[in-house]
VOROMAR-14288 format. One record per residue (C-alpha): residue number from 1; residue in three letters; chain; x, y, z. Coordinates in steps of 0.1 Angstrom, whole numbers, plus 5000, padded with zeros to 4 digits. Layout:
N
   resi   resn   chain     c1     c2     c3
    NUM    ALA       A      X      Y      Z
...
This chain:
248
   resi   resn   chain     c1     c2     c3
      1    MET       A   4621   5956   7145
      2    ALA       A   4615   5933   7116
      3    LYS       A   4586   5933   7096
      4    LEU       A   4567   5922   7065
      5    VAL       A   4573   5951   7039
      6    ASP       A   4563   5935   7004
      7    ILE       A   4540   5907   6991
      8    TRP       A   4547   5894   6958
      9    ARG       A   4529   5865   6932
     10    HIS       A   4539   5857   6899
     11    PRO       A   4505   5843   6885
     12    ILE       A   4522   5829   6852
     13    LYS       A   4558   5814   6856
     14    SER       A   4585   5840   6845
     15    HIS       A   4556   5861   6830
     16    GLY       A   4548   5890   6851
     17    ARG       A   4549   5899   6888
     18    GLU       A   4519   5913   6908
     19    GLN       A   4518   5931   6943
     20    LEU       A   4496   5924   6971
     21    SER       A   4487   5941   7006
     22    GLU       A   4478   5908   7020
     23    VAL       A   4470   5877   7014
     24    ALA       A   4455   5844   7029
     25    LEU       A   4482   5812   7033
     26    GLN       A   4473   5776   7039
     27    ALA       A   4497   5752   7056
     28    GLY       A   4518   5729   7028
     29    GLN       A   4507   5753   6999
     30    THR       A   4523   5779   6979
     31    LEU       A   4513   5815   6977
     32    PRO       A   4474   5814   6963
     33    TRP       A   4480   5821   6925
     34    ASP       A   4517   5824   6927
     35    ARG       A   4529   5802   6892
     36    ALA       A   4496   5789   6891
     37    TRP       A   4502   5786   6856
     38    ALA       A   4533   5778   6833
     39    VAL       A   4544   5784   6799
     40    ALA       A   4560   5747   6785
     41    HIS       A   4584   5750   6754
     42    GLU       A   4580   5728   6722
     43    GLU       A   4607   5707   6737
     44    SER       A   4587   5698   6767
     45    SER       A   4563   5670   6776
     46    SER       A   4547   5687   6807
     47    ASP       A   4508   5691   6805
     48    GLY       A   4506   5704   6840
     49    SER       A   4492   5674   6856
     50    LYS       A   4523   5670   6883
     51    TRP       A   4549   5689   6892
     52    VAL       A   4585   5694   6870
     53    PRO       A   4616   5712   6867
     54    CYS       A   4619   5746   6855
     55    LEU       A   4635   5733   6825
     56    HIS       A   4605   5725   6808
     57    PHE       A   4593   5759   6806
     58    SER       A   4599   5793   6788
     59    ARG       A   4616   5812   6817
     60    THR       A   4637   5847   6825
     61    SER       A   4672   5828   6830
     62    LYS       A   4668   5821   6791
     63    ALA       A   4646   5850   6780
     64    PRO       A   4656   5881   6797
     65    LYS       A   4630   5904   6781
     66    LEU       A   4603   5879   6802
     67    ALA       A   4617   5900   6833
     68    ALA       A   4597   5931   6823
     69    ILE       A   4565   5918   6824
     70    ASN       A   4539   5931   6851
     71    ALA       A   4507   5912   6855
     72    HIS       A   4472   5915   6875
     73    TRP       A   4450   5887   6878
     74    ASP       A   4415   5889   6887
     75    GLU       A   4399   5860   6902
     76    ALA       A   4367   5875   6901
     77    THR       A   4367   5882   6863
     78    GLN       A   4388   5850   6853
     79    GLU       A   4408   5877   6834
     80    MET       A   4447   5884   6834
     81    THR       A   4462   5915   6822
     82    LEU       A   4498   5915   6812
     83    THR       A   4517   5949   6804
     84    HIS       A   4555   5951   6788
     85    PRO       A   4574   5983   6778
     86    ASP       A   4577   5969   6743
     87    LEU       A   4542   5956   6738
     88    SER       A   4508   5965   6738
     89    ASP       A   4487   5955   6771
     90    LEU       A   4471   5920   6770
     91    VAL       A   4439   5910   6787
     92    PHE       A   4430   5873   6783
     93    ASN       A   4415   5844   6800
     94    PRO       A   4444   5821   6809
     95    ASP       A   4423   5789   6810
     96    ASP       A   4407   5794   6776
     97    SER       A   4422   5779   6748
     98    ALA       A   4415   5804   6722
     99    GLN       A   4428   5831   6741
    100    GLN       A   4458   5811   6752
    101    GLN       A   4469   5813   6716
    102    LEU       A   4465   5851   6720
    103    PHE       A   4486   5853   6750
    104    LEU       A   4513   5827   6731
    105    GLU       A   4517   5853   6702
    106    TRP       A   4517   5882   6727
    107    ALA       A   4547   5869   6746
    108    GLY       A   4565   5855   6714
    109    PRO       A   4590   5882   6703
    110    LEU       A   4603   5880   6739
    111    ILE       A   4616   5848   6733
    112    PRO       A   4653   5849   6718
    113    GLU       A   4653   5834   6681
    114    ASN       A   4680   5808   6695
    115    ARG       A   4655   5793   6722
    116    ALA       A   4627   5768   6723
    117    ARG       A   4595   5783   6713
    118    SER       A   4569   5786   6735
    119    ALA       A   4540   5760   6728
    120    ARG       A   4514   5758   6757
    121    LEU       A   4501   5779   6786
    122    LEU       A   4496   5749   6817
    123    ARG       A   4474   5750   6846
    124    ALA       A   4492   5739   6874
    125    GLN       A   4472   5713   6889
    126    GLU       A   4487   5702   6920
    127    ARG       A   4501   5733   6933
    128    GLY       A   4520   5766   6919
    129    MET       A   4549   5756   6899
    130    THR       A   4577   5766   6921
    131    ASP       A   4615   5760   6914
    132    THR       A   4614   5733   6944
    133    ASP       A   4597   5699   6941
    134    TYR       A   4579   5710   6974
    135    ALA       A   4554   5734   6979
    136    THR       A   4573   5768   6987
    137    ILE       A   4573   5803   6996
    138    SER       A   4604   5824   6988
    139    ILE       A   4615   5850   7018
    140    GLY       A   4638   5877   7013
    141    ASN       A   4661   5903   7035
    142    LEU       A   4658   5935   7023
    143    SER       A   4692   5942   7041
    144    SER       A   4710   5917   7023
    145    HIS       A   4697   5931   6990
    146    ARG       A   4713   5964   6998
    147    ALA       A   4744   5947   7010
    148    VAL       A   4744   5933   6972
    149    GLU       A   4734   5968   6961
    150    GLN       A   4766   5986   6982
    151    LYS       A   4791   5959   6969
    152    MET       A   4777   5967   6931
    153    GLY       A   4779   6003   6938
    154    ARG       A   4745   6007   6921
    155    SER       A   4706   6005   6932
    156    LEU       A   4688   5974   6920
    157    SER       A   4652   5965   6922
    158    PRO       A   4644   5937   6944
    159    GLN       A   4621   5925   6917
    160    ARG       A   4651   5909   6901
    161    TRP       A   4648   5879   6925
    162    ARG       A   4613   5874   6921
    163    CYS       A   4608   5870   6956
    164    ASN       A   4573   5865   6976
    165    LEU       A   4575   5878   7010
    166    TRP       A   4602   5908   7016
    167    LEU       A   4612   5912   7051
    168    ASP       A   4630   5946   7069
    169    GLY       A   4647   5953   7100
    170    LEU       A   4670   5927   7100
    171    ALA       A   4710   5924   7096
    172    PRO       A   4723   5912   7063
    173    TRP       A   4723   5873   7055
    174    GLU       A   4705   5868   7088
    175    GLU       A   4681   5848   7069
    176    PHE       A   4705   5819   7062
    177    ASP       A   4708   5817   7100
    178    TRP       A   4673   5804   7099
    179    ILE       A   4678   5774   7077
    180    GLY       A   4664   5743   7095
    181    LYS       A   4643   5769   7119
    182    SER       A   4606   5785   7122
    183    ILE       A   4598   5821   7118
    184    THR       A   4566   5837   7122
    185    ILE       A   4550   5867   7103
    186    GLY       A   4518   5879   7119
    187    ASP       A   4499   5850   7130
    188    VAL       A   4516   5826   7104
    189    GLU       A   4543   5802   7112
    190    PHE       A   4570   5793   7083
    191    ASP       A   4597   5766   7086
    192    ILE       A   4626   5776   7065
    193    THR       A   4640   5750   7045
    194    GLU       A   4669   5759   7022
    195    PRO       A   4686   5791   7005
    196    VAL       A   4677   5798   6966
    197    GLU       A   4701   5791   6948
    198    ARG       A   4701   5818   6921
    199    CYS       A   4707   5815   6881
    200    MET       A   4707   5839   6855
    201    ALA       A   4675   5855   6856
    202    THR       A   4685   5877   6884
    203    THR       A   4709   5894   6852
    204    ALA       A   4679   5911   6838
    205    ASN       A   4666   5944   6844
    206    PRO       A   4628   5940   6855
    207    GLU       A   4619   5974   6840
    208    THR       A   4636   5969   6805
    209    GLY       A   4642   5932   6803
    210    LEU       A   4675   5939   6795
    211    ARG       A   4709   5923   6809
    212    ASP       A   4727   5947   6832
    213    ALA       A   4738   5938   6863
    214    ASP       A   4766   5908   6874
    215    THR       A   4741   5896   6900
    216    LEU       A   4761   5859   6901
    217    GLY       A   4795   5874   6902
    218    THR       A   4787   5899   6933
    219    LEU       A   4773   5868   6951
    220    GLU       A   4799   5849   6944
    221    THR       A   4822   5870   6962
    222    TRP       A   4807   5858   6993
    223    GLY       A   4814   5823   6981
    224    HIS       A   4783   5811   6970
    225    THR       A   4750   5820   6947
    226    ASN       A   4724   5819   6970
    227    PHE       A   4700   5849   6975
    228    THR       A   4667   5844   7000
    229    VAL       A   4655   5814   7013
    230    TYR       A   4625   5789   7009
    231    ALA       A   4598   5786   7033
    232    VAL       A   4571   5761   7038
    233    VAL       A   4537   5771   7055
    234    LYS       A   4531   5754   7085
    235    THR       A   4499   5771   7096
    236    ASP       A   4468   5788   7077
    237    GLY       A   4464   5824   7082
    238    GLU       A   4466   5862   7068
    239    ILE       A   4497   5882   7066
    240    ARG       A   4495   5912   7056
    241    ILE       A   4519   5943   7050
    242    GLY       A   4533   5957   7083
    243    ASP       A   4528   5925   7098
    244    LYS       A   4556   5919   7128
    245    VAL       A   4584   5890   7125
    246    THR       A   4594   5868   7152
    247    HIS       A   4623   5849   7144
    248    PRO       A   4655   5827   7162
């Protein structure tokens, strides 16, 4: 039986991940607090008022050290806690302008010298700043992840893929057969819309921030660079670890 085994959100786009045990979803929305903030670089014109492509932001594909950030967002206190193996922990309010500057100074050393510098921490006003121009949640299949590990001959953290929901108990690559169809996790229905095309971000180790795996080259042996799928939430409801997955 297929089931939900992991839930992850990324409060600041490309700047940390947080594991959850349950979450309430709303139809047509991203996962709550997922990519709720993003870091615009000095060459970006984004102000957070509307969705813009990822090229406007400081991100792991260009700055692999960002991959090693972990996050914890406390909605009650409005405090974000970020940790990184090479830095001291940072606790700050991401909506406070003075504390935003503290964040930029903290994360600055993680941006390579030959890349645009991070300039502004923006609150996304429409929805989470996912990589799609419509509100999506990403869903991964751990059997597909294990197929990649087997072909590479090494273990890989699933966190390389920066996925929201992980399912287990499926056949490898079965998720691609769902595109254009619907699945249900617990009592929540999702429309599976398209595969996620992967980039250099997945080559970075989420524990060290170092590029150490040719994930893209490995995916290309299957004739593509796709991994995990995008989904649109169709019904309101709560999902939690262990929920049953009903699929085509």
